[in-house]
C-alpha positions, 0 to 999 in steps of 0.5 A, a space after each residue: 500500500 502506498 501513501 496518497 493525497 487526494 483532493 476533490 472538488 464537489 458542487 457547492 450545493 450542500 445536497 450534492 456535496 453530501 451525496 458526492 462525499 458518501 460516494 467517495 467514502 463508500 468507494 474507499 471503504 469498499 476497496 479497503 483504503 485506509 483514510 488517515 486524514 480528512 479535512 473539509 476545506 469549505 466552499 471557495 471560488 474557482 479560478 475558472 468555471 468548471 461544468 458551469 460552476 463558479 464555486 466548489 466545495 473542497 475536501 482533502 484526504 490523506 490515505 493509504 491505498 493499493 495503486 491498482 485501485 486508483 484507476 477504478 476510482 477515477 472511472 467511477 468519479 468521472 461519471 458522478 455529476 456531484 464531482 467537479 474535479 479530483 486529483 490523486 498524488 502519490 506522496 512516495 518517491 
């Protein structure tokens, strides 16, 4: 298992944020990902519009995951309408 940082931007609508967060945490739990830190960074203005939205709700995670599961997450998260953008960063060199 490797260490990752994961930042995700949800739609600023509170209902969509909660639905997206439940989707993400359930996907992580199903895959056996260990979340070591979760930080809600709140709603912020975006530098440019994403999916016609000018605000987004940011959430930051630090986690331990198997590298093969990361690609599966990307496919699921791209299909969600509540998720505007996301980024996985491998913190190990």
